C-alpha positions in Angstrom: 46.5 -79.5 135.2 47.6 -79.0 131.6 47.5 -81.5 128.8 49.4 -81.1 125.6 48.7 -83.3 122.6 51.2 -83.4 119.8 51.8 -85.3 116.6 55.5 -85.0 116.5 56.2 -88.7 116.3 53.5 -89.1 113.6 55.2 -86.4 111.5 58.7 -87.8 112.1 57.5 -91.2 110.8 56.4 -89.8 107.5 59.7 -88.9 105.7 61.1 -92.5 105.8 58.0 -93.9 104.3 57.6 -91.2 101.7 61.2 -91.0 100.6 61.3 -87.2 100.9 63.9 -85.7 98.6 63.5 -82.0 99.6 61.1 -79.7 101.4 59.1 -77.1 99.5 58.6 -73.7 101.2 54.8 -74.1 100.7 52.5 -77.0 99.8 51.5 -75.8 96.3 54.5 -73.9 95.1 54.1 -72.2 91.6 51.0 -74.2 90.8 53.1 -77.3 90.2 50.6 -79.2 92.3 47.9 -78.9 89.8 50.1 -79.5 86.7 50.0 -83.0 85.3 52.0 -84.5 82.5 50.0 -86.4 79.9 52.9 -88.7 79.2 53.6 -89.8 82.8 53.4 -93.5 83.4 50.6 -94.9 85.5 51.9 -96.4 88.8 51.8 -100.1 89.1 49.6 -101.6 91.8 52.3 -101.8 94.4 53.3 -98.2 94.0 49.7 -97.0 93.8 48.9 -98.8 97.0 51.9 -97.1 98.7 50.7 -93.7 97.3 47.3 -94.3 98.7 48.7 -95.1 102.1 50.9 -92.0 102.1 48.0 -89.7 101.1 45.7 -91.2 103.7 48.3 -90.5 106.4 48.8 -87.0 105.2 45.0 -86.4 105.2 44.8 -87.6 108.8 47.7 -85.3 109.7 46.2 -82.3 107.9 42.8 -82.7 109.5 44.2 -83.0 113.0 47.3 -80.9 113.3 48.7 -79.4 110.1 45.9 -77.6 108.2 48.4 -75.8 105.9 48.7 -79.0 103.8 45.0 -79.2 103.2 45.3 -77.6 99.8 47.6 -80.2 98.4 46.3 -83.4 100.2 42.7 -83.3 99.1 43.9 -82.8 95.5 46.1 -85.9 95.8 43.2 -87.9 97.2 41.4 -87.4 93.9 44.5 -88.9 92.2 44.8 -92.2 94.1 42.8 -94.3 91.7 44.7 -93.1 88.7 48.0 -92.1 90.2 51.0 -91.4 87.9 54.7 -91.1 88.6 54.4 -87.3 88.9 51.7 -87.6 91.6 54.1 -89.7 93.7 56.7 -86.9 93.5 54.2 -84.3 94.7 
C-alpha cells in the first residue's frame, strides 16, 4: 500500500486570494524582498487583515510542502503588524 499526500489544491487556491500578477523565478530575487520604501503608505485594517491571512497560509504551505519559500515568508511574518503597500506586493 502506498499513500501520497499532496497540497496541490491548497496551492491552487492561493493565487485567486493573493491577486498574483507575475511569478518570480526565486522567492527573494535581487534582494527586493528586504528593501522597504520609507514613503510607502501603511495598509488600512481591511488590507492588513488580508495580508495577515495570506502570510499565514504561505507559512503553513512552506512548513509542510514548499520549503523554498521559507526565506521570504518568515520575513513577511515580521511585517504583518506594520504592513505597507510594498509588503502586499511582495
